[in-house]
LOLUMVEX-815123 format. One record per residue (C-alpha): residue number from 1; chain; x, y, z. Coordinates in steps of 0.5 Angstrom, whole numbers, padded with zeros to 4 digits. Layout:
<kolvos>
nr NUM, kette A, u X, v Y, w Z
...
</kolvos>
This chain:
<kolvos>
nr 1, kette A, u -0122, v 0044, w 0044
nr 2, kette A, u -0121, v 0045, w 0037
nr 3, kette A, u -0116, v 0041, w 0033
nr 4, kette A, u -0113, v 0045, w 0027
nr 5, kette A, u -0110, v 0042, w 0022
nr 6, kette A, u -0103, v 0045, w 0019
nr 7, kette A, u -0100, v 0041, w 0013
nr 8, kette A, u -0093, v 0044, w 0015
nr 9, kette A, u -0093, v 0041, w 0022
nr 10, kette A, u -0096, v 0034, w 0019
nr 11, kette A, u -0090, v 0034, w 0014
nr 12, kette A, u -0085, v 0035, w 0019
nr 13, kette A, u -0088, v 0030, w 0023
nr 14, kette A, u -0088, v 0025, w 0017
nr 15, kette A, u -0081, v 0026, w 0015
nr 16, kette A, u -0078, v 0025, w 0022
nr 17, kette A, u -0079, v 0018, w 0022
nr 18, kette A, u -0077, v 0017, w 0015
nr 19, kette A, u -0070, v 0021, w 0017
nr 20, kette A, u -0069, v 0017, w 0023
nr 21, kette A, u -0070, v 0010, w 0019
nr 22, kette A, u -0065, v 0013, w 0014
nr 23, kette A, u -0060, v 0015, w 0019
nr 24, kette A, u -0060, v 0008, w 0022
nr 25, kette A, u -0060, v 0004, w 0016
nr 26, kette A, u -0054, v -0001, w 0015
nr 27, kette A, u -0050, v 0002, w 0009
nr 28, kette A, u -0048, v -0002, w 0003
nr 29, kette A, u -0041, v -0003, w 0002
nr 30, kette A, u -0037, v -0004, w -0004
nr 31, kette A, u -0030, v -0007, w -0003
nr 32, kette A, u -0025, v -0006, w -0010
nr 33, kette A, u -0019, v -0010, w -0010
nr 34, kette A, u -0013, v -0009, w -0015
nr 35, kette A, u -0008, v -0014, w -0017
nr 36, kette A, u -0001, v -0011, w -0016
nr 37, kette A, u -0002, v -0004, w -0016
nr 38, kette A, u 0003, v 0000, w -0012
nr 39, kette A, u 0002, v 0005, w -0007
nr 40, kette A, u 0004, v 0011, w -0011
nr 41, kette A, u 0000, v 0009, w -0018
nr 42, kette A, u -0005, v 0014, w -0016
nr 43, kette A, u -0005, v 0021, w -0017
nr 44, kette A, u -0007, v 0023, w -0010
nr 45, kette A, u 0000, v 0020, w -0008
nr 46, kette A, u 0004, v 0025, w -0012
nr 47, kette A, u 0004, v 0021, w -0018
nr 48, kette A, u 0004, v 0027, w -0024
nr 49, kette A, u 0003, v 0022, w -0030
nr 50, kette A, u -0002, v 0017, w -0028
nr 51, kette A, u -0009, v 0019, w -0029
nr 52, kette A, u -0014, v 0016, w -0024
nr 53, kette A, u -0019, v 0022, w -0023
nr 54, kette A, u -0024, v 0017, w -0020
nr 55, kette A, u -0020, v 0014, w -0014
nr 56, kette A, u -0017, v 0021, w -0013
nr 57, kette A, u -0024, v 0024, w -0012
nr 58, kette A, u -0026, v 0018, w -0007
nr 59, kette A, u -0019, v 0020, w -0003
nr 60, kette A, u -0020, v 0027, w -0004
nr 61, kette A, u -0027, v 0027, w -0001
nr 62, kette A, u -0026, v 0021, w 0003
nr 63, kette A, u -0021, v 0018, w 0007
nr 64, kette A, u -0014, v 0017, w 0004
nr 65, kette A, u -0009, v 0012, w 0008
nr 66, kette A, u -0002, v 0014, w 0006
nr 67, kette A, u 0002, v 0009, w 0010
nr 68, kette A, u -0002, v 0003, w 0008
nr 69, kette A, u 0001, v -0004, w 0008
nr 70, kette A, u 0000, v -0011, w 0006
nr 71, kette A, u 0002, v -0016, w 0012
nr 72, kette A, u 0005, v -0021, w 0007
nr 73, kette A, u 0007, v -0018, w -0001
nr 74, kette A, u 0004, v -0024, w -0005
nr 75, kette A, u -0003, v -0025, w -0007
nr 76, kette A, u -0005, v -0032, w -0005
nr 77, kette A, u -0003, v -0030, w 0002
nr 78, kette A, u -0005, v -0023, w 0002
nr 79, kette A, u -0012, v -0025, w 0000
nr 80, kette A, u -0013, v -0030, w 0005
nr 81, kette A, u -0011, v -0025, w 0010
nr 82, kette A, u -0016, v -0020, w 0007
nr 83, kette A, u -0021, v -0025, w 0008
nr 84, kette A, u -0020, v -0028, w 0015
nr 85, kette A, u -0017, v -0021, w 0018
nr 86, kette A, u -0011, v -0025, w 0020
nr 87, kette A, u -0004, v -0025, w 0019
nr 88, kette A, u -0001, v -0031, w 0015
nr 89, kette A, u 0003, v -0033, w 0021
nr 90, kette A, u -0004, v -0035, w 0024
nr 91, kette A, u -0008, v -0037, w 0018
nr 92, kette A, u -0002, v -0041, w 0014
nr 93, kette A, u -0005, v -0040, w 0007
nr 94, kette A, u 0000, v -0039, w 0001
nr 95, kette A, u 0002, v -0042, w -0005
nr 96, kette A, u 0004, v -0049, w -0005
nr 97, kette A, u -0002, v -0050, w 0001
nr 98, kette A, u -0008, v -0054, w -0001
nr 99, kette A, u -0014, v -0050, w 0001
nr 100, kette A, u -0016, v -0045, w 0007
nr 101, kette A, u -0017, v -0050, w 0012
nr 102, kette A, u -0025, v -0050, w 0015
nr 103, kette A, u -0024, v -0046, w 0021
nr 104, kette A, u -0021, v -0040, w 0018
nr 105, kette A, u -0026, v -0041, w 0012
nr 106, kette A, u -0032, v -0040, w 0017
nr 107, kette A, u -0030, v -0033, w 0019
nr 108, kette A, u -0028, v -0030, w 0012
nr 109, kette A, u -0032, v -0023, w 0012
nr 110, kette A, u -0037, v -0025, w 0006
nr 111, kette A, u -0040, v -0031, w 0011
nr 112, kette A, u -0040, v -0026, w 0017
nr 113, kette A, u -0044, v -0021, w 0012
nr 114, kette A, u -0049, v -0026, w 0009
nr 115, kette A, u -0050, v -0029, w 0016
nr 116, kette A, u -0052, v -0022, w 0018
nr 117, kette A, u -0057, v -0021, w 0013
nr 118, kette A, u -0053, v -0018, w 0008
nr 119, kette A, u -0054, v -0019, w 0000
nr 120, kette A, u -0047, v -0022, w -0001
nr 121, kette A, u -0043, v -0022, w -0008
nr 122, kette A, u -0036, v -0023, w -0011
nr 123, kette A, u -0034, v -0022, w -0018
nr 124, kette A, u -0026, v -0023, w -0020
nr 125, kette A, u -0020, v -0026, w -0017
nr 126, kette A, u -0021, v -0030, w -0011
nr 127, kette A, u -0014, v -0032, w -0011
nr 128, kette A, u -0015, v -0037, w -0005
nr 129, kette A, u -0017, v -0044, w -0006
nr 130, kette A, u -0023, v -0045, w -0001
nr 131, kette A, u -0028, v -0051, w -0001
nr 132, kette A, u -0034, v -0050, w -0005
nr 133, kette A, u -0033, v -0042, w -0004
nr 134, kette A, u -0040, v -0040, w -0008
nr 135, kette A, u -0043, v -0042, w -0001
nr 136, kette A, u -0041, v -0036, w 0002
nr 137, kette A, u -0044, v -0031, w -0003
nr 138, kette A, u -0051, v -0030, w -0006
nr 139, kette A, u -0048, v -0028, w -0012
nr 140, kette A, u -0041, v -0030, w -0015
nr 141, kette A, u -0036, v -0031, w -0021
nr 142, kette A, u -0029, v -0033, w -0020
nr 143, kette A, u -0024, v -0032, w -0025
nr 144, kette A, u -0017, v -0030, w -0027
nr 145, kette A, u -0013, v -0029, w -0033
nr 146, kette A, u -0014, v -0035, w -0038
nr 147, kette A, u -0008, v -0040, w -0039
nr 148, kette A, u -0006, v -0037, w -0046
nr 149, kette A, u 0001, v -0034, w -0046
nr 150, kette A, u -0001, v -0028, w -0050
nr 151, kette A, u -0007, v -0023, w -0051
nr 152, kette A, u -0013, v -0028, w -0050
nr 153, kette A, u -0010, v -0029, w -0042
nr 154, kette A, u -0014, v -0022, w -0041
nr 155, kette A, u -0019, v -0023, w -0047
nr 156, kette A, u -0023, v -0029, w -0046
nr 157, kette A, u -0030, v -0027, w -0043
nr 158, kette A, u -0036, v -0024, w -0047
nr 159, kette A, u -0041, v -0019, w -0046
nr 160, kette A, u -0046, v -0021, w -0051
nr 161, kette A, u -0043, v -0023, w -0057
nr 162, kette A, u -0037, v -0019, w -0055
nr 163, kette A, u -0030, v -0021, w -0052
nr 164, kette A, u -0028, v -0016, w -0047
nr 165, kette A, u -0022, v -0015, w -0043
nr 166, kette A, u -0023, v -0018, w -0036
nr 167, kette A, u -0023, v -0011, w -0033
nr 168, kette A, u -0029, v -0009, w -0037
nr 169, kette A, u -0032, v -0016, w -0035
nr 170, kette A, u -0031, v -0015, w -0028
nr 171, kette A, u -0034, v -0008, w -0028
nr 172, kette A, u -0040, v -0010, w -0032
nr 173, kette A, u -0042, v -0015, w -0027
nr 174, kette A, u -0041, v -0010, w -0021
nr 175, kette A, u -0046, v -0006, w -0025
nr 176, kette A, u -0051, v -0011, w -0026
nr 177, kette A, u -0050, v -0013, w -0019
nr 178, kette A, u -0052, v -0006, w -0016
nr 179, kette A, u -0058, v -0006, w -0021
nr 180, kette A, u -0061, v -0012, w -0019
nr 181, kette A, u -0059, v -0012, w -0012
nr 182, kette A, u -0066, v -0013, w -0007
nr 183, kette A, u -0068, v -0007, w -0004
nr 184, kette A, u -0070, v -0010, w 0002
nr 185, kette A, u -0063, v -0011, w 0005
nr 186, kette A, u -0056, v -0008, w 0004
nr 187, kette A, u -0051, v -0011, w 0000
nr 188, kette A, u -0044, v -0012, w 0001
nr 189, kette A, u -0040, v -0013, w -0006
nr 190, kette A, u -0033, v -0015, w -0007
nr 191, kette A, u -0030, v -0013, w -0014
nr 192, kette A, u -0023, v -0016, w -0015
nr 193, kette A, u -0020, v -0014, w -0021
nr 194, kette A, u -0014, v -0018, w -0024
nr 195, kette A, u -0011, v -0012, w -0027
nr 196, kette A, u -0006, v -0009, w -0027
nr 197, kette A, u -0002, v -0016, w -0026
nr 198, kette A, u 0003, v -0017, w -0032
nr 199, kette A, u 0001, v -0023, w -0036
nr 200, kette A, u 0007, v -0028, w -0034
nr 201, kette A, u 0010, v -0032, w -0040
nr 202, kette A, u 0007, v -0027, w -0045
nr 203, kette A, u 0012, v -0022, w -0049
nr 204, kette A, u 0008, v -0016, w -0048
nr 205, kette A, u 0006, v -0017, w -0040
nr 206, kette A, u 0001, v -0012, w -0040
nr 207, kette A, u -0005, v -0012, w -0044
nr 208, kette A, u -0010, v -0006, w -0044
nr 209, kette A, u -0016, v -0004, w -0048
nr 210, kette A, u -0016, v -0001, w -0055
nr 211, kette A, u -0019, v 0006, w -0052
nr 212, kette A, u -0013, v 0007, w -0048
nr 213, kette A, u -0008, v 0006, w -0054
nr 214, kette A, u -0006, v 0013, w -0054
nr 215, kette A, u -0006, v 0014, w -0046
nr 216, kette A, u 0001, v 0016, w -0044
nr 217, kette A, u 0004, v 0016, w -0051
nr 218, kette A, u 0008, v 0022, w -0051
nr 219, kette A, u 0010, v 0022, w -0044
nr 220, kette A, u 0017, v 0020, w -0042
nr 221, kette A, u 0017, v 0015, w -0035
nr 222, kette A, u 0022, v 0017, w -0030
nr 223, kette A, u 0028, v 0012, w -0029
nr 224, kette A, u 0026, v 0007, w -0024
nr 225, kette A, u 0028, v 0008, w -0016
nr 226, kette A, u 0034, v 0006, w -0014
nr 227, kette A, u 0035, v 0003, w -0021
nr 228, kette A, u 0043, v 0003, w -0022
nr 229, kette A, u 0047, v -0003, w -0021
nr 230, kette A, u 0050, v -0001, w -0014
nr 231, kette A, u 0043, v -0003, w -0011
nr 232, kette A, u 0042, v -0009, w -0014
nr 233, kette A, u 0049, v -0012, w -0012
nr 234, kette A, u 0047, v -0011, w -0005
nr 235, kette A, u 0042, v -0016, w -0005
nr 236, kette A, u 0043, v -0023, w -0003
nr 237, kette A, u 0045, v -0028, w -0009
nr 238, kette A, u 0039, v -0032, w -0009
nr 239, kette A, u 0035, v -0026, w -0010
nr 240, kette A, u 0039, v -0023, w -0015
nr 241, kette A, u 0038, v -0030, w -0019
nr 242, kette A, u 0031, v -0031, w -0017
nr 243, kette A, u 0024, v -0029, w -0020
nr 244, kette A, u 0024, v -0022, w -0018
nr 245, kette A, u 0030, v -0021, w -0023
nr 246, kette A, u 0027, v -0026, w -0028
nr 247, kette A, u 0021, v -0022, w -0029
nr 248, kette A, u 0025, v -0015, w -0029
nr 249, kette A, u 0029, v -0018, w -0035
nr 250, kette A, u 0022, v -0020, w -0038
nr 251, kette A, u 0019, v -0013, w -0037
nr 252, kette A, u 0025, v -0007, w -0035
nr 253, kette A, u 0032, v -0009, w -0037
nr 254, kette A, u 0032, v -0004, w -0043
nr 255, kette A, u 0030, v 0003, w -0043
nr 256, kette A, u 0025, v 0002, w -0049
nr 257, kette A, u 0022, v -0004, w -0045
nr 258, kette A, u 0022, v 0000, w -0039
nr 259, kette A, u 0018, v 0006, w -0042
nr 260, kette A, u 0013, v 0001, w -0046
nr 261, kette A, u 0012, v -0004, w -0040
nr 262, kette A, u 0010, v 0002, w -0035
nr 263, kette A, u 0006, v 0006, w -0039
nr 264, kette A, u 0002, v -0001, w -0040
nr 265, kette A, u 0002, v -0002, w -0033
nr 266, kette A, u -0001, v 0005, w -0032
nr 267, kette A, u -0006, v 0004, w -0037
nr 268, kette A, u -0009, v -0002, w -0034
nr 269, kette A, u -0010, v 0002, w -0027
nr 270, kette A, u -0013, v 0008, w -0031
nr 271, kette A, u -0018, v 0003, w -0034
nr 272, kette A, u -0020, v 0000, w -0027
nr 273, kette A, u -0021, v 0008, w -0025
nr 274, kette A, u -0026, v 0008, w -0031
nr 275, kette A, u -0030, v 0002, w -0028
nr 276, kette A, u -0030, v 0006, w -0022
nr 277, kette A, u -0033, v 0012, w -0025
nr 278, kette A, u -0039, v 0007, w -0028
nr 279, kette A, u -0040, v 0004, w -0022
nr 280, kette A, u -0041, v 0010, w -0018
nr 281, kette A, u -0046, v 0012, w -0024
nr 282, kette A, u -0050, v 0006, w -0023
nr 283, kette A, u -0050, v 0007, w -0015
nr 284, kette A, u -0053, v 0014, w -0017
nr 285, kette A, u -0058, v 0011, w -0022
nr 286, kette A, u -0060, v 0006, w -0017
nr 287, kette A, u -0061, v 0012, w -0012
nr 288, kette A, u -0057, v 0009, w -0007
nr 289, kette A, u -0050, v 0013, w -0008
nr 290, kette A, u -0051, v 0016, w -0001
nr 291, kette A, u -0051, v 0010, w 0003
nr 292, kette A, u -0046, v 0006, w 0000
nr 293, kette A, u -0039, v 0006, w 0002
nr 294, kette A, u -0033, v 0005, w -0003
nr 295, kette A, u -0027, v 0002, w -0001
nr 296, kette A, u -0021, v 0002, w -0006
nr 297, kette A, u -0015, v -0002, w -0004
nr 298, kette A, u -0009, v -0006, w -0007
nr 299, kette A, u -0007, v -0013, w -0005
nr 300, kette A, u 0001, v -0012, w -0005
nr 301, kette A, u 0006, v -0007, w -0007
nr 302, kette A, u 0010, v -0008, w -0013
nr 303, kette A, u 0017, v -0007, w -0016
nr 304, kette A, u 0017, v -0002, w -0022
nr 305, kette A, u 0025, v -0004, w -0024
nr 306, kette A, u 0027, v -0001, w -0017
nr 307, kette A, u 0033, v -0004, w -0015
nr 308, kette A, u 0033, v -0008, w -0022
nr 309, kette A, u 0027, v -0012, w -0020
nr 310, kette A, u 0020, v -0013, w -0022
nr 311, kette A, u 0014, v -0016, w -0018
nr 312, kette A, u 0014, v -0016, w -0010
nr 313, kette A, u 0015, v -0022, w -0005
nr 314, kette A, u 0021, v -0018, w -0001
nr 315, kette A, u 0020, v -0014, w 0005
nr 316, kette A, u 0022, v -0007, w 0002
nr 317, kette A, u 0017, v -0002, w 0002
nr 318, kette A, u 0016, v -0002, w -0005
nr 319, kette A, u 0014, v -0009, w -0004
nr 320, kette A, u 0009, v -0008, w 0002
nr 321, kette A, u 0006, v -0001, w 0001
nr 322, kette A, u -0001, v -0001, w -0002
nr 323, kette A, u -0006, v 0004, w -0004
nr 324, kette A, u -0012, v 0005, w 0001
nr 325, kette A, u -0018, v 0009, w 0000
nr 326, kette A, u -0025, v 0009, w 0004
nr 327, kette A, u -0030, v 0014, w 0002
nr 328, kette A, u -0036, v 0014, w 0006
nr 329, kette A, u -0042, v 0019, w 0004
nr 330, kette A, u -0045, v 0019, w 0011
nr 331, kette A, u -0039, v 0022, w 0014
nr 332, kette A, u -0036, v 0026, w 0009
nr 333, kette A, u -0030, v 0029, w 0013
nr 334, kette A, u -0024, v 0029, w 0008
nr 335, kette A, u -0017, v 0027, w 0011
nr 336, kette A, u -0011, v 0024, w 0010
nr 337, kette A, u -0008, v 0019, w 0015
nr 338, kette A, u -0001, v 0018, w 0017
nr 339, kette A, u -0002, v 0012, w 0021
nr 340, kette A, u 0001, v 0005, w 0019
nr 341, kette A, u -0005, v 0001, w 0017
nr 342, kette A, u -0006, v -0006, w 0014
nr 343, kette A, u -0009, v -0010, w 0009
nr 344, kette A, u -0012, v -0014, w 0015
nr 345, kette A, u -0015, v -0008, w 0018
nr 346, kette A, u -0020, v -0007, w 0012
nr 347, kette A, u -0024, v -0014, w 0014
nr 348, kette A, u -0026, v -0011, w 0021
nr 349, kette A, u -0027, v -0005, w 0019
nr 350, kette A, u -0032, v -0007, w 0014
nr 351, kette A, u -0036, v -0011, w 0019
nr 352, kette A, u -0036, v -0005, w 0024
nr 353, kette A, u -0039, v 0000, w 0018
nr 354, kette A, u -0045, v -0005, w 0018
nr 355, kette A, u -0045, v -0005, w 0026
nr 356, kette A, u -0043, v -0013, w 0026
nr 357, kette A, u -0039, v -0016, w 0031
nr 358, kette A, u -0033, v -0018, w 0028
nr 359, kette A, u -0030, v -0025, w 0030
nr 360, kette A, u -0026, v -0025, w 0036
nr 361, kette A, u -0020, v -0028, w 0032
nr 362, kette A, u -0019, v -0022, w 0028
nr 363, kette A, u -0012, v -0019, w 0029
nr 364, kette A, u -0014, v -0012, w 0025
nr 365, kette A, u -0016, v -0006, w 0027
nr 366, kette A, u -0023, v -0002, w 0026
nr 367, kette A, u -0021, v 0004, w 0022
nr 368, kette A, u -0028, v 0008, w 0022
nr 369, kette A, u -0025, v 0012, w 0028
nr 370, kette A, u -0020, v 0015, w 0022
nr 371, kette A, u -0026, v 0016, w 0018
nr 372, kette A, u -0030, v 0019, w 0023
nr 373, kette A, u -0025, v 0024, w 0026
nr 374, kette A, u -0019, v 0024, w 0022
nr 375, kette A, u -0012, v 0024, w 0023
nr 376, kette A, u -0012, v 0021, w 0030
nr 377, kette A, u -0007, v 0018, w 0034
nr 378, kette A, u -0006, v 0011, w 0033
nr 379, kette A, u -0004, v 0006, w 0038
nr 380, kette A, u 0000, v 0001, w 0033
nr 381, kette A, u 0007, v 0001, w 0035
nr 382, kette A, u 0009, v -0004, w 0030
nr 383, kette A, u 0007, v -0009, w 0024
nr 384, kette A, u 0010, v -0016, w 0023
nr 385, kette A, u 0011, v -0017, w 0015
nr 386, kette A, u 0013, v -0024, w 0013
nr 387, kette A, u 0013, v -0028, w 0006
nr 388, kette A, u 0013, v -0035, w 0008
nr 389, kette A, u 0012, v -0039, w 0002
nr 390, kette A, u 0018, v -0045, w 0001
nr 391, kette A, u 0020, v -0043, w -0006
nr 392, kette A, u 0028, v -0042, w -0007
nr 393, kette A, u 0027, v -0037, w -0013
nr 394, kette A, u 0023, v -0033, w -0008
nr 395, kette A, u 0027, v -0033, w -0002
nr 396, kette A, u 0022, v -0033, w 0004
nr 397, kette A, u 0023, v -0027, w 0009
nr 398, kette A, u 0020, v -0024, w 0016
nr 399, kette A, u 0021, v -0017, w 0019
nr 400, kette A, u 0018, v -0012, w 0023
nr 401, kette A, u 0016, v -0005, w 0021
nr 402, kette A, u 0015, v 0001, w 0026
nr 403, kette A, u 0014, v 0009, w 0024
nr 404, kette A, u 0021, v 0010, w 0024
nr 405, kette A, u 0025, v 0003, w 0023
nr 406, kette A, u 0025, v -0003, w 0019
nr 407, kette A, u 0028, v -0010, w 0021
nr 408, kette A, u 0028, v -0016, w 0017
nr 409, kette A, u 0031, v -0022, w 0015
nr 410, kette A, u 0031, v -0028, w 0010
nr 411, kette A, u 0029, v -0035, w 0013
nr 412, kette A, u 0031, v -0041, w 0009
nr 413, kette A, u 0038, v -0038, w 0006
nr 414, kette A, u 0044, v -0035, w 0009
nr 415, kette A, u 0044, v -0027, w 0008
nr 416, kette A, u 0045, v -0021, w 0013
nr 417, kette A, u 0040, v -0018, w 0017
nr 418, kette A, u 0037, v -0011, w 0014
nr 419, kette A, u 0036, v -0005, w 0018
nr 420, kette A, u 0034, v 0002, w 0016
nr 421, kette A, u 0032, v 0008, w 0019
nr 422, kette A, u 0026, v 0010, w 0015
nr 423, kette A, u 0026, v 0017, w 0018
nr 424, kette A, u 0033, v 0019, w 0015
nr 425, kette A, u 0033, v 0014, w 0009
nr 426, kette A, u 0026, v 0013, w 0007
nr 427, kette A, u 0028, v 0009, w 0001
nr 428, kette A, u 0032, v 0004, w 0005
nr 429, kette A, u 0039, v 0005, w 0001
nr 430, kette A, u 0043, v 0004, w 0007
nr 431, kette A, u 0043, v -0002, w 0011
nr 432, kette A, u 0045, v -0001, w 0018
nr 433, kette A, u 0045, v -0008, w 0021
nr 434, kette A, u 0053, v -0009, w 0021
nr 435, kette A, u 0054, v -0002, w 0024
nr 436, kette A, u 0056, v -0002, w 0031
nr 437, kette A, u 0053, v 0004, w 0033
nr 438, kette A, u 0046, v 0001, w 0032
nr 439, kette A, u 0047, v -0006, w 0035
nr 440, kette A, u 0042, v -0004, w 0041
nr 441, kette A, u 0037, v -0002, w 0036
nr 442, kette A, u 0038, v -0008, w 0032
nr 443, kette A, u 0037, v -0013, w 0038
nr 444, kette A, u 0031, v -0009, w 0040
nr 445, kette A, u 0027, v -0010, w 0033
nr 446, kette A, u 0030, v -0017, w 0033
nr 447, kette A, u 0027, v -0018, w 0039
nr 448, kette A, u 0020, v -0015, w 0037
nr 449, kette A, u 0020, v -0019, w 0031
nr 450, kette A, u 0021, v -0026, w 0035
nr 451, kette A, u 0015, v -0024, w 0040
nr 452, kette A, u 0010, v -0022, w 0034
nr 453, kette A, u 0012, v -0029, w 0031
nr 454, kette A, u 0011, v -0033, w 0037
nr 455, kette A, u 0004, v -0028, w 0039
nr 456, kette A, u 0001, v -0030, w 0032
nr 457, kette A, u 0003, v -0037, w 0031
nr 458, kette A, u 0000, v -0038, w 0038
nr 459, kette A, u -0007, v -0035, w 0035
nr 460, kette A, u -0008, v -0041, w 0030
nr 461, kette A, u -0015, v -0044, w 0030
nr 462, kette A, u -0013, v -0050, w 0027
nr 463, kette A, u -0007, v -0054, w 0024
nr 464, kette A, u -0003, v -0052, w 0018
nr 465, kette A, u -0003, v -0056, w 0012
nr 466, kette A, u 0004, v -0058, w 0010
nr 467, kette A, u 0007, v -0055, w 0003
nr 468, kette A, u 0006, v -0059, w -0003
nr 469, kette A, u 0013, v -0060, w -0006
nr 470, kette A, u 0011, v -0059, w -0013
nr 471, kette A, u 0007, v -0053, w -0016
nr 472, kette A, u 0007, v -0050, w -0022
nr 473, kette A, u 0009, v -0042, w -0022
</kolvos>
C-alpha cells in the first residue's frame, strides 16, 4: 500500500486540534464597575445627549440588560453584594460596619477565580473593608477619591511625572495588566472607576479632564424628572431634611448649577467610555480580544434632581436601576433583555463563564442563558430591595419589586408605606398604598417582602458585626 502525502489534508488535521483547544479555552473576563452611573446615562438607553460610543457598541453587539437593578442603592453594601453574590440582608455589610466578616470574604469572586487558576487583578475603588484584601488578588491597587475638598480629590495619582485624573489612572493600570498578563492562564480583571461620583464637600462636585471641557458645552439639559415641588412635598419629612436634599442643594438647586453639574456628570462618564476604547485596543494588540468577555455595570442608581433629590439610597427606580452590558465575543447574538436582573447575578455569571462552580451560598442567577439565547423567559418573579444603614440623615428602607408592582416602607422612621403600579405608572408618581381599591395588592406585596427578608436573613453564614455608632460621612 502506498502512502500519498497531501498537504491540504495535513493542514486540516493539524488545525482541528488547534481549533478545539481554542473553543475549550477558558475566557478572560474584564468586569468594569462605574460609581453612581444611573441606568439611562447611556446612549443605548435612549439618552440622546450623552456620548458613550464604546459602551453602546458593546451593548449593540452583545447583551444589553435594560431592567438591571442593584439590590441595595448604596455603594458599600452594593459592592459587598457584588463581591459575595449575596443580598445585604445576608452578608450584613454596609457603612458603619467594621469589616466584611471572614466567612463572606472567603467566598468573594476574586478568591474563587484565583483558587481555580485564574490570574486575578483589581484596580480602583474596592469600597469594602476586608482584612488584607490583597491576598485575594495576584495584582491589586485599591484607591478612591483623595481627601482634598477640591480638584486634588480626583487628581493625585501619577503616570510617570504627570498627575492624572483617576479615570485615566485606572484605565492605564488596566492596559498594563492586560499587556503583561501571563499567557499560560486566563485572567479576571476588575476595574472599579471612582467616576462619575461627585466629590463630596467640594464646590464643583464633578471633576473631568481638560480634553472634555467642550463636551456638551452648547447643549441644554432637559429639566429633571419629577422635578417640581409637588413630588418633593410628598416625601417623608426625614427624607426632605436628609442628605438626599442636602446634596441636591450642592448640585442642582438652581438652573445654572443643574446645567453645569449634569454636564460634568456626563463628561466623567464619557471619559470612562474613552478608557474602555483604549482597553479594547490593548486586547486587540495582545491578540486576546476574541476570547475576552467584557462586562460593564453600575453600582447603584442616581437621582439627577429627580423629586428635587441627589445621590441614591431610596427605593425608587431612579435610585436602584443600573446599566448592565455583557459582551461575549465567543457568542455574538445581540439581544436586549427585558427580564429583571440583579447586581448579585453578575458574580455567579462570571464564574459560570469560566466553567467554575459557584459557592452554594450565592443567591444570584447565572445570566449566561440570556447571553447565549437572547430574550428568554425568566423565572424571577420579584426582587428584594433594601438599604439597612442606620444613619438618620439617610432613612433606612426595604421593599419588593415585581415586573408590574413596587412596594416599600421605611424602617426606622414613621412614614406611610408606598405602592406603585409600574405598568401604568413607571415614574412612580402615584402612591396607591392608601387607596382601598389596592388593599389586597398591598397586603400581598407586604407579605412577599416579609417572606423575602426572613429567607435571606436565614441564609447568613456568620453573625453580623454591630454598627459603629460614630462614623464620618
